[in-house]
C-alpha positions in Angstrom: 146.5 98.9 103.0 143.2 98.5 100.6 139.4 98.2 102.4 137.4 94.9 102.7 134.3 94.8 100.6 131.5 92.1 100.7 128.3 91.6 99.0 125.5 89.5 101.4 122.5 88.5 100.7 120.1 89.7 103.6 116.6 87.7 103.2 114.8 88.9 106.2 115.2 92.6 105.2 115.2 91.8 100.7 118.1 93.5 100.1 121.7 92.9 99.3 124.1 95.0 101.0 127.8 96.4 101.0 130.4 96.7 103.0 133.1 98.5 103.3 135.5 97.1 106.6 132.6 95.6 108.2 130.4 98.7 107.7 127.1 98.9 105.8 128.2 101.2 102.7 125.4 100.7 100.3 121.8 97.9 99.6 119.7 96.7 96.5 116.3 96.4 97.5 114.5 93.5 96.0 111.0 91.4 95.9 109.9 88.2 94.8 106.6 88.9 92.8 106.0 85.2 92.0 108.2 82.4 92.3 111.2 82.6 90.1 111.0 86.3 89.4 112.4 89.1 91.3 111.6 92.9 91.0 114.6 95.4 91.6 113.0 98.1 93.0 116.3 100.9 94.4 120.1 100.5 95.1 121.1 103.4 97.6 124.8 103.6 98.2 126.0 105.8 102.1 127.4 109.5 100.3 130.2 108.5 102.5 131.4 105.8 100.2 130.5 107.9 97.2 132.8 107.5 94.2 134.3 104.5 94.8 132.8 102.0 92.5 130.4 100.6 95.5 127.5 100.4 93.4 128.8 98.6 90.5 130.5 96.2 92.2 126.6 95.6 95.0 125.4 95.1 91.0 127.6 93.3 89.9 127.3 90.7 92.7 123.6 90.5 93.5 123.1 89.7 90.1 125.7 87.9 89.3 123.7 85.8 92.8 120.4 86.6 90.8 121.6 84.9 88.0 123.0 81.8 89.6 120.0 81.0 91.6 117.7 81.4 87.9 115.8 83.8 89.2 114.3 86.3 86.1 115.0 89.9 87.2 112.4 93.4 86.3 114.6 95.7 86.5 112.8 98.7 88.1 115.8 100.5 89.8 117.6 102.9 87.2 120.8 102.3 88.2 120.2 98.8 88.2 118.8 99.4 84.9 122.1 101.3 83.3 124.4 98.5 84.8 122.6 95.9 82.6 122.2 97.9 79.6 126.5 98.4 79.7 127.6 95.0 81.0 126.9 91.5 81.1 125.6 89.1 83.5 126.2 85.5 82.3 123.0 83.2 82.4 120.7 86.6 84.3 116.7 86.3 82.1 116.3 89.6 82.5 112.3 90.5 81.7 112.5 95.0 81.0 109.6 96.7 82.8 106.7 97.9 80.8 105.5 101.0 82.3 101.4 98.9 83.4 104.1 96.6 85.0 103.8 95.2 88.6 105.7 98.0 90.5 
């Protein structure tokens, strides 16, 4: 039997959440720094759910949603930055951060 995996956007907590069979397994935090400009500072997967590719599923779903909203993404999270270097997300605008840019 396969697990039910879903990704939802939680605006109140400013994070995307990935759940496995109804249990939150990970989060990708976001912060809108100006209208249409979103910083992604951190992604975490609960160690109990590690090794299942959930980080990539979470990143892909969140980035696809942000692209559909027309947002520009600033990938501060090393995991998200690596994901973006290895995968194309159609329609996503990425503004690679400088060291002196907003945190």
